[in-house]
Structures are given as C-alpha cells and as structure tokens.
Residue frames as qw, qx, qy, qz and C-alpha x, y, z in Angstrom:
[[0.991, 0.073, 0.108, -0.042, -17.93, 11.65, 32.22],
 [0.426, -0.642, 0.540, 0.339, -14.29, 10.51, 32.34],
 [0.665, 0.614, -0.316, -0.283, -12.68, 9.94, 28.94],
 [0.974, -0.069, 0.148, 0.159, -10.89, 6.69, 28.09],
 [0.209, -0.781, 0.460, 0.368, -7.09, 7.03, 27.83],
 [0.887, 0.397, 0.203, 0.115, -5.64, 6.09, 24.46],
 [0.391, -0.606, 0.417, 0.553, -2.23, 6.30, 22.78],
 [0.676, 0.727, 0.092, -0.077, -1.45, 7.34, 19.21],
 [0.790, -0.223, 0.255, 0.511, 1.93, 6.44, 17.67],
 [0.341, 0.084, 0.319, 0.880, 2.00, 9.23, 15.01],
 [0.226, 0.450, 0.256, -0.825, 0.03, 12.51, 14.66],
 [0.376, 0.478, 0.752, 0.256, -2.88, 12.31, 12.20],
 [0.130, 0.528, 0.345, 0.765, -4.64, 15.03, 10.22],
 [0.071, -0.145, 0.342, -0.926, -5.82, 18.12, 12.13],
 [0.642, -0.206, -0.225, -0.704, -9.48, 17.16, 11.64],
 [0.802, -0.147, -0.579, -0.024, -8.91, 13.68, 13.05],
 [0.389, 0.080, -0.583, 0.709, -6.80, 14.91, 15.98],
 [0.313, -0.231, 0.154, -0.908, -9.66, 17.22, 17.02],
 [0.793, -0.193, -0.325, -0.478, -12.10, 14.35, 17.02],
 [0.716, -0.012, -0.630, 0.301, -9.74, 12.11, 18.98],
 [0.177, 0.140, -0.492, 0.841, -9.19, 14.76, 21.65],
 [0.512, -0.239, -0.032, -0.825, -12.94, 15.30, 21.92],
 [0.862, -0.134, -0.381, -0.306, -13.68, 11.63, 22.40],
 [0.894, -0.152, -0.322, 0.274, -10.68, 10.37, 24.39],
 [0.402, -0.859, 0.263, 0.174, -7.94, 11.35, 26.80],
 [0.826, 0.539, -0.049, 0.160, -5.29, 11.35, 24.11],
 [0.443, -0.695, 0.436, 0.361, -1.54, 10.86, 24.44],
 [0.823, 0.550, 0.128, 0.069, 0.46, 10.80, 21.29],
 [0.691, -0.132, 0.242, 0.668, 3.95, 10.78, 19.75],
 [0.149, 0.923, 0.102, -0.341, 4.66, 14.40, 18.83],
 [0.247, -0.565, 0.586, 0.525, 7.67, 13.52, 16.69],
 [0.741, 0.534, -0.158, -0.375, 7.71, 12.85, 12.95],
 [0.245, 0.473, -0.846, -0.011, 9.61, 9.63, 13.42],
 [0.779, -0.180, -0.576, -0.169, 8.99, 5.99, 14.25],
 [0.544, -0.663, 0.361, -0.365, 8.92, 5.12, 17.90],
 [0.224, 0.348, -0.903, 0.115, 11.13, 2.40, 19.32],
 [0.588, -0.298, -0.744, -0.108, 9.62, -0.67, 20.92],
 [0.360, -0.266, -0.584, 0.678, 10.41, 0.73, 24.35],
 [0.108, 0.061, 0.042, -0.991, 8.73, 4.05, 23.52],
 [0.515, -0.219, -0.562, -0.608, 5.62, 2.33, 22.24],
 [0.565, -0.330, -0.731, 0.193, 5.36, 0.27, 25.43],
 [0.224, -0.211, -0.400, 0.864, 5.90, 3.36, 27.59],
 [0.239, -0.040, -0.196, -0.950, 3.29, 5.33, 25.64],
 [0.594, -0.236, -0.597, -0.485, 0.67, 2.61, 25.91],
 [0.271, -0.094, -0.804, 0.521, 1.01, 2.11, 29.67],
 [0.107, 0.396, 0.622, -0.667, -2.35, 2.42, 31.41],
 [0.369, 0.264, -0.299, -0.840, -4.08, 2.99, 28.03],
 [0.672, 0.198, 0.645, -0.305, -7.10, 1.01, 26.91],
 [0.736, 0.610, 0.289, 0.050, -6.56, 1.59, 23.20],
 [0.364, -0.532, 0.412, 0.645, -3.65, 2.24, 20.89],
 [0.649, 0.734, 0.089, -0.177, -3.79, 3.63, 17.33],
 [0.593, -0.401, 0.535, 0.448, -0.90, 2.20, 15.32],
 [0.449, 0.690, -0.338, -0.456, 0.60, 2.61, 11.88],
 [0.957, 0.267, -0.110, -0.037, 1.65, -0.15, 9.48],
 [0.486, 0.603, -0.493, 0.396, 5.26, 0.69, 10.32],
 [0.422, -0.555, 0.517, -0.496, 4.78, -0.03, 14.05],
 [0.519, 0.131, -0.845, -0.022, 5.87, -3.56, 14.97],
 [0.629, -0.394, 0.262, -0.616, 3.26, -4.78, 17.42],
 [0.559, 0.185, -0.808, 0.019, 4.88, -8.04, 18.42],
 [0.696, -0.442, -0.565, -0.012, 4.25, -10.24, 21.40],
 [0.485, -0.122, -0.401, 0.768, 6.69, -8.29, 23.61],
 [0.107, -0.216, -0.037, -0.970, 4.82, -5.04, 23.04],
 [0.584, -0.375, -0.442, -0.569, 1.41, -6.58, 23.56],
 [0.714, -0.362, -0.566, 0.194, 2.22, -8.50, 26.77],
 [0.414, -0.153, -0.331, 0.834, 3.84, -5.41, 28.28],
 [0.243, -0.163, -0.068, -0.954, 0.73, -3.28, 27.75],
 [0.052, -0.204, -0.957, 0.198, -1.66, -5.15, 30.06],
 [0.256, 0.473, 0.472, -0.698, -4.48, -2.59, 30.05],
 [0.207, 0.255, -0.523, -0.787, -4.88, -2.58, 26.29],
 [0.611, 0.311, 0.641, -0.345, -8.25, -3.70, 24.93],
 [0.685, 0.658, 0.311, 0.011, -7.86, -2.66, 21.30],
 [0.372, -0.360, 0.435, 0.737, -5.12, -2.04, 18.76],
 [0.521, 0.760, 0.320, -0.222, -6.64, 0.08, 15.97],
 [0.548, -0.115, 0.465, 0.686, -4.33, -0.12, 12.92],
 [0.290, 0.768, 0.031, -0.571, -4.54, 3.00, 10.76],
 [0.107, 0.419, -0.760, -0.486, -4.14, 0.93, 7.59],
 [0.854, 0.117, -0.238, -0.447, -5.78, -1.83, 5.55],
 [0.700, 0.242, -0.645, 0.188, -2.88, -4.19, 6.15],
 [0.612, -0.683, 0.213, -0.336, -2.20, -5.60, 9.64],
 [0.913, 0.123, -0.317, 0.226, 0.78, -7.94, 9.23],
 [0.198, 0.565, -0.451, 0.662, 2.64, -5.59, 11.61],
 [0.568, -0.429, 0.359, -0.604, 0.52, -6.97, 14.46],
 [0.145, 0.138, -0.976, 0.090, 1.01, -10.39, 16.07],
 [0.616, -0.255, -0.276, -0.693, -2.56, -11.55, 15.94],
 [0.742, -0.191, -0.637, 0.081, -1.92, -14.67, 18.01],
 [0.342, -0.034, -0.518, 0.783, -0.35, -12.64, 20.80],
 [0.292, -0.185, 0.009, -0.939, -3.23, -10.19, 20.66],
 [0.729, -0.258, -0.471, -0.424, -5.74, -13.03, 20.94],
 [0.643, -0.108, -0.652, 0.387, -3.80, -14.59, 23.81],
 [0.218, -0.121, -0.421, 0.872, -3.92, -11.32, 25.77],
 [0.096, 0.681, 0.695, -0.211, -7.53, -10.52, 24.89],
 [0.022, -0.540, 0.106, 0.835, -6.72, -7.55, 22.64],
 [0.602, 0.647, 0.466, -0.045, -8.96, -6.79, 19.67],
 [0.314, -0.290, 0.431, 0.795, -7.19, -5.74, 16.46],
 [0.471, 0.743, 0.434, -0.198, -8.94, -3.62, 13.81],
 [0.422, -0.049, 0.429, 0.797, -8.05, -2.06, 10.48],
 [0.286, 0.608, 0.135, -0.728, -9.46, 0.46, 7.97],
 [0.397, 0.113, 0.788, 0.456, -10.48, -1.40, 4.80],
 [0.292, 0.706, 0.638, 0.097, -12.51, -0.18, 1.86],
 [0.006, 0.943, 0.129, -0.307, -11.90, 3.53, 2.26],
 [0.303, -0.619, 0.481, 0.542, -8.48, 3.36, 0.60],
 [0.698, 0.297, 0.627, 0.179, -9.70, 1.57, -2.54],
 [0.478, 0.829, 0.251, 0.146, -10.28, 4.39, -5.01],
 [0.116, -0.945, 0.288, 0.107, -7.39, 6.54, -3.73],
 [0.562, -0.417, 0.658, 0.278, -4.87, 3.70, -4.05],
 [0.664, 0.444, 0.559, 0.222, -6.23, 2.82, -7.49],
 [0.249, 0.968, 0.024, -0.004, -5.70, 6.45, -8.53],
 [0.291, -0.795, 0.498, 0.188, -2.11, 6.27, -7.39],
 [0.706, -0.025, 0.659, 0.260, -1.47, 3.00, -9.25],
 [0.551, 0.719, 0.372, 0.203, -2.62, 4.81, -12.40],
 [0.034, -0.973, 0.207, 0.101, -0.43, 7.78, -11.60],
 [0.503, -0.510, 0.643, 0.270, 2.54, 5.40, -11.55],
 [0.695, 0.349, 0.590, 0.219, 1.45, 3.72, -14.77],
 [0.382, 0.901, 0.162, 0.129, 1.34, 7.06, -16.56],
 [0.230, -0.909, 0.325, 0.124, 4.47, 8.45, -14.91],
 [0.576, -0.394, 0.650, 0.300, 6.75, 5.53, -15.75],
 [0.656, 0.405, 0.583, 0.256, 5.42, 4.81, -19.24],
 [0.336, 0.876, 0.201, 0.281, 5.56, 8.47, -20.36],
 [0.652, 0.064, -0.214, 0.725, 8.73, 9.32, -18.37],
 [0.181, -0.903, -0.257, -0.294, 7.01, 12.16, -16.49],
 [0.617, -0.739, 0.031, 0.269, 9.53, 12.33, -13.64],
 [0.659, -0.052, 0.301, 0.687, 12.51, 12.38, -16.00],
 [0.232, 0.667, 0.377, 0.599, 10.85, 15.14, -17.99],
 [0.360, -0.912, -0.174, -0.086, 10.23, 17.20, -14.86],
 [0.692, -0.515, 0.149, 0.483, 13.85, 16.85, -13.81],
 [0.558, 0.263, 0.360, 0.700, 15.04, 17.91, -17.25],
 [0.030, 0.823, 0.311, 0.475, 12.95, 21.08, -17.25],
 [0.523, -0.849, -0.056, 0.055, 13.93, 22.02, -13.67],
 [0.776, -0.261, 0.162, 0.551, 17.62, 21.45, -14.39],
 [0.113, 0.857, -0.130, -0.486, 17.73, 24.23, -17.00],
 [0.319, -0.330, 0.750, 0.476, 19.31, 21.81, -19.50],
 [0.547, 0.520, 0.656, -0.007, 16.24, 21.51, -21.69],
 [0.191, -0.288, 0.392, 0.853, 16.99, 22.98, -25.13],
 [0.515, 0.303, -0.125, -0.792, 13.54, 22.63, -26.65],
 [0.885, 0.192, 0.269, -0.327, 11.36, 20.05, -28.42],
 [0.066, 0.498, -0.802, -0.322, 13.18, 17.21, -30.17],
 [0.766, 0.107, -0.388, -0.502, 11.74, 14.25, -32.15],
 [0.754, 0.012, -0.648, 0.106, 13.52, 11.57, -30.11],
 [0.013, -0.435, 0.524, -0.732, 13.52, 13.24, -26.70],
 [0.314, -0.099, 0.736, -0.591, 12.37, 11.11, -23.75],
 [0.594, 0.013, -0.558, -0.579, 10.34, 8.70, -25.83],
 [0.448, -0.154, 0.740, -0.477, 8.03, 6.53, -23.75],
 [0.045, -0.140, -0.947, -0.285, 5.32, 4.02, -24.47],
 [0.475, -0.277, -0.259, -0.794, 1.59, 4.34, -25.05],
 [0.298, -0.016, 0.796, -0.526, -0.85, 3.14, -22.44],
 [0.671, 0.310, 0.093, -0.667, -3.98, 3.17, -24.63],
 [0.827, 0.341, -0.312, -0.321, -4.83, -0.21, -26.11],
 [0.248, 0.456, -0.832, 0.198, -2.22, -2.19, -24.13],
 [0.753, -0.284, -0.584, -0.106, -2.69, -5.20, -21.87],
 [0.260, -0.604, 0.452, -0.602, -2.95, -4.65, -18.14],
 [0.680, -0.104, -0.723, 0.065, -2.22, -7.63, -15.89],
 [0.410, -0.623, 0.262, -0.612, -3.54, -7.37, -12.35],
 [0.542, 0.018, -0.805, 0.242, -2.25, -9.70, -9.67],
 [0.095, -0.302, -0.677, 0.665, -4.77, -9.71, -6.82],
 [0.148, -0.375, -0.514, -0.757, -8.32, -8.88, -7.89],
 [0.198, -0.523, -0.682, 0.471, -9.77, -7.60, -4.66],
 [0.094, 0.887, 0.377, -0.248, -11.37, -4.19, -4.20],
 [0.114, -0.767, 0.289, 0.561, -8.28, -2.19, -5.26],
 [0.336, -0.100, 0.789, 0.505, -7.47, -4.51, -8.15],
 [0.268, 0.622, 0.724, 0.131, -11.00, -4.16, -9.46],
 [0.025, 0.915, 0.156, -0.372, -10.86, -0.37, -9.11],
 [0.220, -0.538, 0.543, 0.605, -7.64, -0.29, -11.13],
 [0.321, 0.198, 0.850, 0.367, -9.30, -2.51, -13.77],
 [0.221, 0.802, 0.535, -0.147, -12.33, -0.21, -14.06],
 [0.035, -0.838, 0.153, 0.522, -10.06, 2.70, -14.90],
 [0.355, -0.230, 0.739, 0.524, -8.39, 0.63, -17.64],
 [0.429, 0.587, 0.684, 0.051, -11.69, 0.56, -19.55],
 [0.172, 0.934, 0.104, -0.295, -11.27, 4.25, -20.39],
 [0.100, -0.695, 0.579, 0.414, -7.91, 3.51, -21.93],
 [0.809, 0.395, -0.255, -0.353, -9.23, 0.76, -24.18],
 [0.006, -0.533, 0.842, -0.089, -7.01, -1.77, -22.46],
 [0.797, -0.074, -0.571, -0.180, -7.29, -5.52, -22.36],
 [0.384, -0.596, 0.511, -0.486, -7.48, -6.59, -18.73],
 [0.793, -0.022, -0.609, -0.001, -6.26, -9.97, -17.51],
 [0.384, -0.673, 0.400, -0.490, -5.91, -10.97, -13.89],
 [0.617, 0.045, -0.768, 0.164, -4.60, -13.63, -11.55],
 [0.421, -0.458, 0.409, -0.667, -6.09, -14.34, -8.14],
 [0.174, -0.118, 0.949, -0.234, -6.72, -17.28, -5.91],
 [0.335, 0.484, 0.785, -0.193, -10.42, -17.15, -6.67],
 [0.172, 0.393, 0.512, 0.744, -12.26, -15.75, -9.74],
 [0.172, 0.154, 0.267, -0.936, -14.28, -12.59, -9.29],
 [0.525, 0.452, 0.596, -0.407, -18.05, -12.59, -9.97],
 [0.486, 0.307, 0.648, 0.500, -18.89, -13.24, -13.65],
 [0.151, 0.904, 0.386, 0.104, -20.91, -10.00, -13.85],
 [0.278, -0.871, 0.193, 0.357, -17.86, -8.00, -12.66],
 [0.553, -0.148, 0.626, 0.529, -15.61, -9.83, -15.13],
 [0.388, 0.596, 0.602, 0.363, -18.04, -8.92, -17.91],
 [0.020, -0.972, -0.205, 0.113, -18.42, -5.28, -16.83],
 [0.211, -0.850, 0.361, 0.320, -14.69, -4.62, -16.89],
 [0.773, 0.562, -0.271, -0.113, -13.84, -7.12, -19.62],
 [0.206, -0.663, 0.709, -0.121, -11.40, -9.01, -17.37],
 [0.905, 0.141, -0.376, -0.137, -10.18, -12.53, -18.06],
 [0.667, -0.624, 0.404, -0.052, -8.58, -14.73, -15.38],
 [0.719, 0.535, -0.439, 0.063, -5.22, -16.22, -16.36],
 [0.876, -0.294, -0.161, 0.348, -2.52, -18.36, -14.71],
 [0.340, -0.852, 0.113, 0.382, 0.27, -16.23, -13.22],
 [0.524, -0.235, 0.541, 0.615, 2.94, -17.25, -15.77],
 [0.349, 0.563, 0.617, 0.426, 0.59, -16.51, -18.65],
 [0.085, -0.960, -0.257, 0.077, -0.26, -13.11, -17.22],
 [0.441, -0.686, 0.274, 0.510, 3.37, -12.20, -16.81],
 [0.487, 0.025, 0.630, 0.605, 4.15, -13.13, -20.43],
 [0.224, 0.654, 0.623, 0.367, 1.18, -11.27, -21.92],
 [0.172, -0.900, -0.336, 0.217, 1.02, -8.05, -19.92],
 [0.395, 0.652, -0.021, 0.647, 2.40, -4.64, -20.92],
 [0.194, -0.563, 0.381, -0.707, 1.76, -3.45, -17.36],
 [0.620, -0.255, -0.734, 0.112, 1.73, -5.72, -14.28],
 [0.258, -0.576, 0.201, -0.750, 0.04, -4.14, -11.28],
 [0.410, -0.052, -0.852, 0.321, 0.29, -5.78, -7.82],
 [0.457, -0.431, 0.061, -0.775, -2.64, -5.75, -5.42],
 [0.777, -0.209, -0.594, 0.002, -2.11, -8.74, -3.12],
 [0.545, -0.801, 0.166, -0.186, -1.72, -8.71, 0.69],
 [0.232, 0.598, -0.742, 0.193, 1.64, -9.72, 2.16],
 [0.905, -0.279, 0.198, -0.254, 1.73, -13.35, 3.32],
 [0.576, -0.394, 0.675, 0.240, 4.08, -16.29, 3.26],
 [0.680, 0.421, 0.573, 0.179, 2.70, -17.12, -0.19],
 [0.392, 0.887, 0.184, 0.163, 3.11, -13.68, -1.67],
 [0.380, -0.811, 0.305, 0.324, 6.49, -12.68, -0.18],
 [0.152, -0.499, 0.664, 0.536, 8.88, -12.25, -3.13],
 [0.702, 0.460, 0.525, -0.144, 6.13, -13.41, -5.48],
 [0.576, 0.812, -0.045, 0.083, 7.84, -11.23, -8.07],
 [0.589, -0.615, 0.417, 0.317, 11.44, -12.33, -8.09],
 [0.112, -0.485, 0.668, 0.554, 14.06, -13.29, -10.66],
 [0.272, 0.185, 0.916, 0.232, 11.91, -15.98, -12.26],
 [0.248, 0.758, 0.566, -0.209, 8.78, -13.90, -12.53],
 [0.047, 0.819, -0.156, -0.550, 10.65, -10.87, -13.89],
 [0.209, -0.294, 0.778, 0.515, 12.31, -13.06, -16.56],
 [0.303, 0.433, 0.841, 0.116, 8.88, -14.09, -17.81],
 [0.173, 0.819, 0.276, -0.473, 7.79, -10.45, -18.38],
 [0.606, 0.707, 0.191, 0.310, 8.13, -8.65, -21.71],
 [0.552, -0.067, -0.055, 0.829, 11.24, -6.54, -22.10],
 [0.006, -0.397, -0.214, -0.892, 8.83, -3.64, -22.86],
 [0.507, -0.619, -0.572, -0.178, 6.69, -4.27, -19.79],
 [0.038, -0.542, 0.357, -0.760, 6.36, -2.22, -16.59],
 [0.492, -0.329, -0.768, 0.243, 5.89, -3.40, -13.02],
 [0.245, -0.578, 0.036, -0.777, 3.65, -1.35, -10.68],
 [0.515, -0.256, -0.764, 0.291, 3.55, -1.99, -6.93],
 [0.267, -0.492, 0.135, -0.818, 1.13, -0.22, -4.61],
 [0.817, -0.348, -0.427, -0.169, 0.54, -3.33, -2.49],
 [0.689, -0.693, 0.187, 0.096, 3.29, -4.32, -0.07],
 [0.143, 0.823, -0.529, -0.151, 7.00, -3.88, -0.64],
 [0.373, -0.388, 0.843, 0.013, 8.06, -7.45, 0.19],
 [0.817, 0.399, 0.355, -0.217, 5.84, -8.85, -2.54],
 [0.651, 0.726, -0.194, 0.106, 8.74, -7.88, -4.81],
 [0.815, -0.276, 0.061, 0.506, 12.34, -9.09, -4.39],
 [0.073, 0.969, -0.058, -0.229, 13.98, -5.65, -4.61],
 [0.384, -0.552, 0.612, 0.416, 17.46, -7.02, -5.32],
 [0.511, 0.252, 0.758, 0.317, 16.09, -9.05, -8.24],
 [0.309, 0.873, 0.376, -0.030, 14.17, -6.02, -9.53],
 [0.129, -0.861, 0.291, 0.397, 17.26, -3.81, -9.47],
 [0.422, -0.247, 0.748, 0.449, 19.09, -6.35, -11.61],
 [0.431, 0.535, 0.706, 0.174, 16.15, -6.64, -14.03],
 [0.155, 0.956, 0.173, -0.178, 15.88, -2.86, -14.37],
 [0.265, -0.729, 0.461, 0.430, 19.63, -2.46, -14.80],
 [0.366, -0.104, 0.820, 0.427, 19.83, -5.17, -17.49],
 [0.436, 0.246, -0.204, -0.841, 16.61, -3.87, -19.10],
 [0.041, 0.130, 0.990, 0.027, 14.96, -7.26, -18.60],
 [0.077, 0.764, 0.640, -0.040, 11.80, -5.15, -18.14],
 [0.281, 0.669, 0.184, 0.664, 11.29, -1.58, -19.29],
 [0.003, 0.440, -0.316, 0.840, 10.64, 0.00, -15.93],
 [0.402, -0.424, -0.782, 0.216, 8.84, 0.04, -12.60],
 [0.214, -0.591, 0.029, -0.777, 6.68, 2.32, -10.50],
 [0.553, -0.207, -0.738, 0.327, 6.94, 1.67, -6.77],
 [0.331, -0.710, 0.004, -0.621, 5.04, 3.18, -3.84],
 [0.810, -0.530, 0.180, -0.177, 6.13, 0.52, -1.32],
 [0.394, 0.632, -0.649, 0.154, 9.42, -1.08, -0.37],
 [0.765, -0.076, -0.630, 0.113, 10.74, -4.17, 1.40],
 [0.567, -0.311, -0.471, 0.600, 12.33, -2.43, 4.40],
 [0.008, 0.793, 0.210, 0.572, 10.58, 0.94, 4.55],
 [0.324, 0.905, 0.029, -0.275, 11.75, 3.62, 4.95],
 [0.340, -0.505, 0.645, 0.462, 14.98, 2.10, 3.66],
 [0.773, 0.578, 0.026, -0.259, 15.10, 1.58, -0.12],
 [0.871, 0.011, 0.286, 0.400, 17.50, -0.65, -1.96],
 [0.204, -0.702, 0.198, 0.652, 20.32, 1.70, -2.91],
 [0.336, 0.016, 0.715, 0.613, 20.37, 0.43, -6.49],
 [0.210, 0.719, 0.659, 0.070, 16.84, 1.71, -7.15],
 [0.061, -0.898, -0.116, 0.420, 17.73, 5.35, -6.57],
 [0.304, -0.480, 0.524, 0.635, 20.47, 5.14, -9.19],
 [0.330, 0.252, 0.817, 0.400, 18.16, 4.05, -11.98],
 [0.208, 0.145, -0.155, -0.955, 16.22, 6.29, -14.37],
 [0.458, -0.118, -0.677, -0.564, 13.69, 3.65, -15.38],
 [0.392, -0.439, -0.782, 0.204, 11.92, 3.55, -12.05],
 [0.229, -0.621, -0.028, -0.749, 9.57, 6.00, -10.28],
 [0.445, -0.157, -0.745, 0.472, 9.86, 5.93, -6.46],
 [0.349, -0.639, -0.144, -0.671, 7.16, 7.29, -4.15],
 [0.052, 0.275, -0.730, 0.624, 7.18, 7.48, -0.34],
 [0.091, -0.330, -0.926, 0.161, 4.14, 5.23, 0.31],
 [0.198, 0.105, 0.040, -0.974, 1.48, 7.65, -0.86],
 [0.099, -0.259, -0.908, -0.313, -1.23, 5.12, -1.69],
 [0.200, -0.705, -0.678, 0.057, -3.84, 6.54, 0.71],
 [0.343, -0.336, -0.165, 0.861, -2.37, 10.04, 0.85],
 [0.044, -0.523, -0.377, -0.763, -5.34, 12.22, 0.04],
 [0.187, -0.221, 0.412, -0.864, -7.00, 14.53, 2.54],
 [0.736, -0.134, -0.156, -0.645, -10.37, 12.86, 2.09],
 [0.834, 0.009, -0.551, -0.023, -9.06, 9.33, 2.59],
 [0.399, 0.177, -0.648, 0.624, -6.82, 10.03, 5.55],
 [0.358, -0.216, 0.300, -0.857, -9.67, 11.78, 7.37],
 [0.841, -0.090, -0.232, -0.481, -12.04, 8.89, 6.67],
 [0.686, 0.126, -0.669, 0.255, -9.40, 6.40, 7.90],
 [0.061, 0.215, -0.569, 0.791, -9.28, 8.32, 11.16],
 [0.612, -0.153, 0.077, -0.772, -13.04, 8.24, 11.50],
 [0.859, 0.005, -0.473, -0.197, -13.03, 4.48, 10.99],
 [0.445, 0.190, -0.688, 0.541, -10.34, 4.10, 13.67],
 [0.253, -0.189, 0.413, -0.854, -12.49, 6.07, 16.12],
 [0.784, -0.071, -0.187, -0.587, -15.54, 3.99, 15.23],
 [0.768, 0.088, -0.629, 0.086, -13.61, 0.77, 15.84],
 [0.241, 0.174, -0.659, 0.691, -12.23, 1.90, 19.21],
 [0.455, -0.170, 0.217, -0.847, -15.63, 3.16, 20.43],
 [0.823, -0.041, -0.394, -0.407, -17.27, -0.12, 19.50],
 [0.658, 0.079, -0.682, 0.308, -14.77, -2.20, 21.45],
 [0.102, 0.141, -0.555, 0.814, -14.81, 0.04, 24.53],
 [0.565, -0.093, 0.112, -0.812, -18.63, 0.00, 24.53],
 [0.521, -0.080, 0.820, -0.224, -18.69, -3.79, 24.40],
 [0.750, 0.534, 0.141, -0.364, -19.84, -4.00, 20.82],
 [0.808, 0.106, 0.411, 0.409, -18.24, -5.89, 17.91],
 [0.112, -0.606, 0.262, 0.742, -15.89, -3.62, 16.04],
 [0.679, 0.629, 0.054, -0.375, -16.93, -2.97, 12.41],
 [0.627, 0.658, -0.418, 0.010, -13.47, -3.89, 11.17],
 [0.644, -0.550, 0.522, -0.097, -12.18, -6.51, 13.58],
 [0.603, 0.549, -0.555, -0.167, -9.46, -8.75, 12.07],
 [0.233, 0.271, -0.897, 0.258, -8.67, -11.22, 14.93]]
C-alpha cells in the first residue's frame, strides 16, 4: 500500500519521527532553523499534509501555492500562525494539539513563579561565577510564595491547572476570564472571579493564560502594569504579544513591579534587548510543553489528526 506524502517543517522527537516514517512518506526540514516562506512552499509541493510549528507563518500565499494539501496539522495548542480563512477557501483542514500540554505548561508556570520570587537564576549565576563568599543574612533576598494571592488571567485548562497547584501553597486564588468557570471548580480550588483591574491591584503574582487575539494583544501594557503592586510578579507562559514588551522593560527598570518570568516573547526568537540586561526577570526559550512525555504525545495527536482527515473522517482536533 502506497504511503501518503507529507511534509514536516522541523524534526520532532526520535519516537515521533519513527512513527511518522512508518505511517507516511515523510519529507522534512533537516535543519534546526526556521524555514523561509519559499522553502515551506517548496517542501509542501505534491504533499497531502503538512506538520507545522507555531513559528511557521501559514498565510494565504503559502496555502494557495500548495494545491495538493488537505490538512495542516499544527504541532501546538495555538493556531494564530495559520490563516484559517485562506485554509477554508482552499479546502484545507487545520488541526492543533490541545489538552496534552495542560499539566506540563502549568508546571513551567510554577517553575517561573518560584524562580523569579526566590531569585533562583541569580543564585545559580553567583555560585557558578566563583564570586560567592558564603552565606550572608541579606544575600539575594526574595519573596515568599506561600500564603500570597495568585491572580490568573484566562481560566481555561492551563489556568485551572495552575490554580490547583496554588492550593498546596495556601494561596488565595482570584481570576479574570470572559466567562466564569463552573461553581464546583471554583469551590474546589477556592477561586474567586474578579474584574481585571481589581485582580491586577490585589495579586502578588499575575499569571497569564489567555490565547492571542485582537482583544488580548498587549493586554498587559503600561496601564495594566501601573495597576500592579510594586512587589508583584508577572508570569507569562501564554503568548508573547499578550504583553507589551517595551512597557514591561520600563516597568521592570523603574521597579514598578518586582519582576517577571517569561517563557514567550512578542517576536520570537527575538527578545527585546532591554530584557536581557535586567536581573529582575527570568527568560526561558519557550519551554512550556518541553517534556519528553508531552512532546511525544503531541506528535501522536498530530498523526491521529492527519490520519483522520486522509481517511475522510472528522479530525479529533479540527479548528476551522
């Protein structure tokens, strides 16, 4: 039986690559770099499916110049990198990988909360530098997490997972979202819904878990940052453009807020040059889903989605 030809824009884990090669006639980008638009179009010629990353811009030009494509399987929860209208116009199904990233991303949000509040990265640098002279009573003082107020903006699956972890730290959880979560979930995690401005004023930690849209782009800008406590920390494991990076750099420099933990950036892989100069921010290279277990499961979901479309069935995670 002849295998369907598909194109992959970046190599995945060894386990997933083996499964892809077994199921499909696989062509893939063998370089650890982003492909240009021209390279993506060339790679997808005569292919029926393409596996894309969040960093691949799948605009109308790409889609119309890949006439044999039947499915674009995004290896991510987000899909704002794909022009859904163009895909619909050209009869291309778009899928994503929701759900599987929830707990892993929540873990990372908590890693950032702990790292920035207790100055873990600064401490690591000090020890490695050879300049550490021993324990001192005022050395690298941070702030407690236990008993503080955690404000969650966006109370979907990941937001709720972050909130559940807060229970173990005896934290008060408040949240802002377009719609309230179920009363039984609110009760289980002790969460209270608040207006955005109220959440910003009350929270010791503000954790972002909203998708990127016209409404959420630069949701956290100069005005929002000014409403936060000077002792508060901003955590972003959602999408980079939810935060106005230029405004955040100014706020961190002026100590308008105490610090920030960022896993995502406005123009990835570019990072605002001011961020790298600051000590009161922890910067990660988009590691939200970066565990072996999660990345393998994401690959399996991608395969499941592609197989469904090519077999004429509805894809489990179709977004258009």
